[in-house]
Wavefront OBJ file of the C-alpha trace (Angstrom):
o trace
v 38.983 -12.046 13.142
v 42.767 -11.836 13.330
v 44.705 -12.726 16.465
v 47.603 -10.429 17.380
v 49.987 -10.902 20.297
v 50.316 -7.914 22.567
v 53.411 -7.001 24.635
v 52.486 -9.481 27.387
v 52.333 -12.295 24.843
v 48.598 -12.722 25.167
v 46.468 -13.115 22.110
v 44.180 -10.219 21.404
v 41.404 -10.191 18.796
v 41.308 -7.440 16.194
v 38.456 -7.284 13.753
v 39.317 -7.837 10.116
v 38.613 -4.898 7.839
v 35.295 -5.284 6.066
v 33.167 -3.442 3.592
v 30.074 -1.797 4.939
v 27.167 -2.507 2.667
v 24.819 0.420 2.284
v 21.242 -0.589 2.691
v 18.850 0.497 -0.001
v 15.823 2.553 0.989
v 12.859 0.467 2.009
v 10.435 -0.278 -0.792
v 7.021 1.129 0.137
v 5.071 -0.808 -2.480
v 3.283 -3.895 -1.313
v 2.660 -5.428 -4.748
v 4.949 -5.805 -7.733
v 4.407 -3.312 -10.532
v 4.416 -4.111 -14.219
v 5.349 -1.722 -17.002
v 2.371 -0.850 -19.164
v 1.248 1.659 -21.778
v -2.514 1.845 -21.257
v -4.630 4.888 -22.026
v -6.432 6.140 -18.944
v -8.908 8.785 -17.852
v -9.211 10.386 -14.467
v -12.208 12.372 -13.301
v -13.279 14.274 -10.239
v -16.517 16.223 -10.180
v -16.719 18.241 -13.376
v -13.029 17.811 -14.256
v -11.698 15.045 -16.490
v -8.233 14.388 -17.839
v -6.502 11.936 -20.135
v -3.276 10.116 -19.385
v -1.160 7.043 -19.846
v -0.774 4.330 -17.228
v 2.976 3.653 -17.110
v 2.989 0.878 -14.546
v 0.299 -1.132 -12.845
v -0.151 -3.244 -9.732
v -3.080 -4.697 -7.825
v -2.963 -1.731 -5.466
v -2.193 1.221 -7.698
v -0.417 2.634 -10.718
v 1.639 5.480 -12.111
v 0.006 7.817 -14.606
v 1.633 10.276 -16.973
v -0.565 13.265 -17.841
v -0.778 17.038 -18.204
v -3.857 16.988 -15.949
v -2.930 18.833 -12.727
v -3.336 16.782 -9.533
v -2.320 17.232 -5.904
v -1.185 14.702 -3.324
v -4.236 13.416 -1.443
v -6.712 14.148 -4.254
v -9.426 11.541 -4.831
v -10.878 10.675 -8.220
v -12.306 7.931 -10.420
v -9.921 6.245 -12.834
v -10.547 4.183 -15.956
v -7.797 2.149 -17.557
v -8.263 1.070 -21.171
v -6.610 -2.328 -21.546
v -6.495 -3.831 -25.063
v -8.562 -6.996 -25.205
v -11.075 -5.954 -22.551
v -14.593 -5.070 -23.685
v -14.786 -2.218 -21.151
v -12.117 -0.194 -19.365
v -11.105 -1.177 -15.850
v -13.005 1.101 -13.503
v -11.434 2.181 -10.241
v -14.232 3.856 -8.270
v -11.853 5.783 -6.043
v -8.113 6.362 -6.340
v -5.943 8.612 -4.201
v -2.862 10.503 -5.373
v 0.143 9.434 -3.266
v 2.938 11.379 -4.987
v 3.439 13.847 -7.834
v 6.616 14.443 -9.836
v 6.568 16.678 -12.934
v 3.899 15.218 -15.245
v 3.609 11.830 -13.503
v 1.876 10.791 -10.316
v 1.259 7.618 -8.350
v -2.165 6.538 -7.178
v -3.418 3.988 -4.726
v -6.651 2.184 -5.535
v -9.011 2.858 -2.629
v -12.358 1.494 -3.898
v -12.851 -1.068 -6.635
v -15.800 -3.391 -7.214
v -15.075 -7.137 -6.882
v -15.686 -7.875 -10.584
v -13.329 -5.017 -11.582
v -10.720 -6.276 -9.111
v -10.959 -9.715 -10.710
v -10.333 -8.199 -14.172
v -7.414 -6.191 -12.762
v -5.822 -9.345 -11.369
v -6.244 -11.058 -14.759
v -4.511 -8.114 -16.490
v -1.644 -8.264 -13.987
v -1.321 -12.024 -14.442
v -1.143 -11.468 -18.203
v 1.560 -8.780 -17.796
v 3.506 -11.106 -15.491
v 3.249 -13.922 -18.049
v 4.560 -11.606 -20.812
v 7.434 -10.537 -18.578
v 8.510 -14.139 -17.972
v 8.177 -15.151 -21.637
l 1 2 3 4 5 6 7 8 9 10 11 12 13 14 15 16 17 18 19 20 21 22 23 24 25 26 27 28 29 30 31 32 33 34 35 36 37 38 39 40 41 42 43 44 45 46 47 48 49 50 51 52 53 54 55 56 57 58 59 60 61 62 63 64 65 66 67 68 69 70 71 72 73 74 75 76 77 78 79 80 81 82 83 84 85 86 87 88 89 90 91 92 93 94 95 96 97 98 99 100 101 102 103 104 105 106 107 108 109 110 111 112 113 114 115 116 117 118 119 120 121 122 123 124 125 126 127 128 129 130 131
């Protein structure tokens, strides 16, 4: 702060000019996401669609597809990761947002053995990122 003398000779504090830093919007994700290019299928009842997982985290992912979905919809998701004998199976995923031909899902139900495989895939993606 700068000190300035007023007419009575007393020192008066005036704040120095400063830049106001704009705060970025709060990040809603709880886990880091990793860019990926995995083939995926989504199914609900008699409907099934194909897509591409564009990013992946322990709690959800983003999928690009022409399959129409709505926010709040629930479905089963399978993610085909190279090197795994079987696709990752998410028993229940919920659509959180939709934008054009992409949407974000949150994993709601996943069996413990599938969750373990998912964590191994994420660890592998993290290792590739740091390499």
